[in-house]
N, C-alpha and C positions, 0 to 999 in steps of 0.2 A: 722509979726515978729514971730508969734508962729509957722509958718511952717518951719523956718530956721533949727531947729534941725532935722526935718524929712528929709529935703534936704540933710543934712550932713549924715544922716543914709543911705539914698538911695545911695549917692555917695560912702560911705564906703563899702556898700554891693557890688556895681558894681566893685570897686577896688579889693575887696577880691575875687569875682568871676573871674575877669580877671587874678589875680595872680594864682588862683587855676587852671584855664584853661591853663595858661602858664606852670605851674609846671606839669600838666598832659601831655601836649604835649611834654615837655622835657623828662619826664619819658618814654613816648612812644618812643621818638626818641632814648633814650639810650637803652631801653630793646627790642625794635622791629625796628631795622634799616630797612628801606624800600626804594625800588627804582622801578621805572617803566621803567628804561633804561636797559632792559635785552633782550637777544636773545637766541634762541635755536641753539645749535651747535652739531656737531657729527664728528667723524673721517671719512674722505673720502679716500678710497683706490683707488689709480690709478692703474688700471689693465693693465699690460704691457706684451708683448710677450717676450719669452726668445730665440726664433729663428725667422729667417726671412722667408718671402714667401708670396704668395697671399692668401687672406682669401677666403675660399670656402664655409663656412657655418656660419651663425649667427642665432641660434635658439631663441634668446631673442629679446625683443622689449624695447623701451624707457619706463622708469618708472616702469619696471617690478620688482616684488619681487622675489629674488632668494635665494636658500639655499646653504650652503657651499658644494662644490663639484659639483654643477650644471655646465653643459657645457655652456660657454659664447660664444665662437667662435672657429673655427678650421682653421688652416693653411694647405695648400696643403702638404700632407705628402710624395708625390712621391719621391722627392729628398732624403729625410731622410730614406725612405724604401730602396732605392737603396744603400745608405751608409751602412745600416745594412746588406744587402745581400753581398756587397763587402767585408766587414770586417768579415762576417761569413766565406766566402771562404778563406780569408787570414788566419784566425785562423785555419781552417782545414789544410791548407798547412803547417803552422808552427807546428801544432801538429804532422803531418806526418813526417816532418823533424826531430822533436824531437825524434820520435820513431826510425827513422833510426840511428840517432846519438847515441841513447842509445844502440841499438843493436851493433853498431860498438864499442862503449866503452866496452860492455861486451866481445866482441871478443878480443879486444886488451888487456883486463885485463887477460883473460885466456892465451893468447899468451905470455904476459909478465911474468906471473907466471910460465909458462913452459920454459921461457928463449928463446923463439923463436924470440921475438922482443925486442928492447931496450926501455928504459924509455921514449925517445922522442916520439915514436909512441903512447904510452899510454897517455902522457900529451896532445898530439894533439887531441886525441879522447875525453879526458876530456874537453878540451877547446871548442871543437865543440859542445859537449852536453850542456855545460853551456850557450853557445851562442844561441843554439836552444831553451833552456828553456826561455831565455830572450826574444826571438822573440815571443814565445807563450804568455808570460805575456804582451808584448806590443800589440799584436794583440787582446788579450782579453780586455785590457783596451780601445783600440780604438772601439771595438765592444760594450762595455758597454756605452761608450760615445755616439756612434751612436744611440743606443737604447734609451738613455736618451733624446737625441735631438728629436727623433721621438715622445717620450711621451710629449714633450713640444709643439707639434703641436696642442694639444687640451688644450685650456686655460680654467681652471675651476675656479669657484668662491672661493676665499680664505676665505670668511666669509659670514654669513647670512647678507642680506642687500637689498638695493633698487638700481637698475640701474638708472642713470640719464644722460641726454644729450647724448643719443646713436645716433651718426651721421655717423656710419660706415656701409658699404654695402659689400656684397661678391664681390670679384674682386680687392679690394684694396690691394696694396702691402705694407707690414709692415716690419720693420727692428727690430732686436733684441734690446730690451730695450725701444721701442716706446710704450708710454701709449695710449691705444685705448679706454678704457671705464673708467667711474667713478662709484665706488660702495660705497654707503653710508652704513657704518657699523650700522646695526639696534640695536646692543647691546651697542653702545657707545654714545647715546644721553645724553647731559648735557646742563646746562644753564649757559651762561656767563652773570652775573649780574654786572653792573657797579655802584659801590658805591663811594660817595664822599670821599675824603681823610679825611675829618673831621669825617666820620662815621667809618673809618677802625678800630679805637680803640675798637669799640663795635662789630666788625665782628670777630667771633671766629670760628675756625675750629670745625667741628662736630656739629655745632649749627643746630637745626631743622629749616626748611624753608617751607614757603607756596608759591606755584607758581601758577600764574594765566596767562592764555594765552589771548591775545587780542581777543575779541569776545566771551570769555567764562569766564567772570569775576566771575560768580556765581558758577563756578566749579573748585575750587582750588584743587591742589594735592600736595603731600609731596615731599620734597627734603632735602638734607643735605649739609652743607658747606664742600667742600672737600679741597679747598686751596685758597689762596689769591696771586695774582700776585705780583712779587717783583719789577716790573718796567713797565713803559710805555715809548713810544718814546717821546723824548724831542727835538723839533726843535731848540729851543734857545740854544746856546752854541756849535752847530755843527761847525766843522772846515771848513773854507773856505779859501784857499790859506794860510794855516798854522796859521791863526788867528781865534779866536772864533767869530762866527756870533751871536750876541745877539740882539734880537729885543727889541724895546721900549715897556714898559708896562705902563698901566694906574694905577697910584699909588692908587687912591681912589676906584678902582674896582678890587678886588682880588678874582676871581672865583676859587673855589676848583677844582682840577683835579679829574677825576674819574678813579678808578682802577678796573680791571676785577676780579670778584670773581667767582670761579668755583663751581657751585652747582650741585651735583649729584642727578638725579631723582630717588626717591625711591617709589613714589606712582604711581597710574595708571592715566595717562593723559586722559582728556575727549575726545580728538581726537588724531589720530596718529601724532607724532611729525615730523616736517619738519625743515630742516636747514633754519634759518633766521626768524622763527616765532617770533613775538614780545611778550614779557612776562613782568610781574611785579613780584617782589620777596620781601617778608617780612621775617625777621629773628626773632627768639626768642632766646635771649641770655640766656644761662644757669645761 
């Protein structure tokens, strides 16, 4: 019987410790929201050609790192060089015609001033000169367009990044607007961290974050919360034949949805980032 108070004391201590542990876990949950459901993301630039033709040169290879302005591939320029030469000749013809009409206008002006010819001849000369100037402008515009199209036969890297899934070879015919290569923008890596909706109250923009990549748990690097998504796809309630399609739910199990939180990388990762890498993210609420 004498040991009963000590048993109560031990039980009380255990209850107090359990309550303290629960409070500590809740405090950590509130001040340091954490998720291991995160992935590395980046912007992917679909490199497309602006003119059509057969590819004659691909100086890059799969998974190669490139700099902005590097040549990715080249389309046969023969047709576009011919267009430039054609419109160069037409522009010269139009310019020669404009010179002739200007000379004729000058003569008709003198003749009209000396009353040798009437106003109709002068007006005709003026109209011819205006028309010749318009022809020069049209030919110049067509030549500029031909030169621009010729410049598009060399497709350059629009950003610094990494090529991926290069499956194109010389000889392939491409059309304008067709995407040929995928270029991962090396300056756009970020982390998509999926937090439970019960945690979103404690996810604050500009909060500092610690990011850990799978396989590198002991090498965290810094990030910052950039934004929180405003919605996710909800299959229930979608319209089917004008009526909402709502699936049955299990009332006694209500799992919270996860919302993507965009975390911008600010620190130096332990390894180069790749789209799809698994990560865990913990936040420090200010």
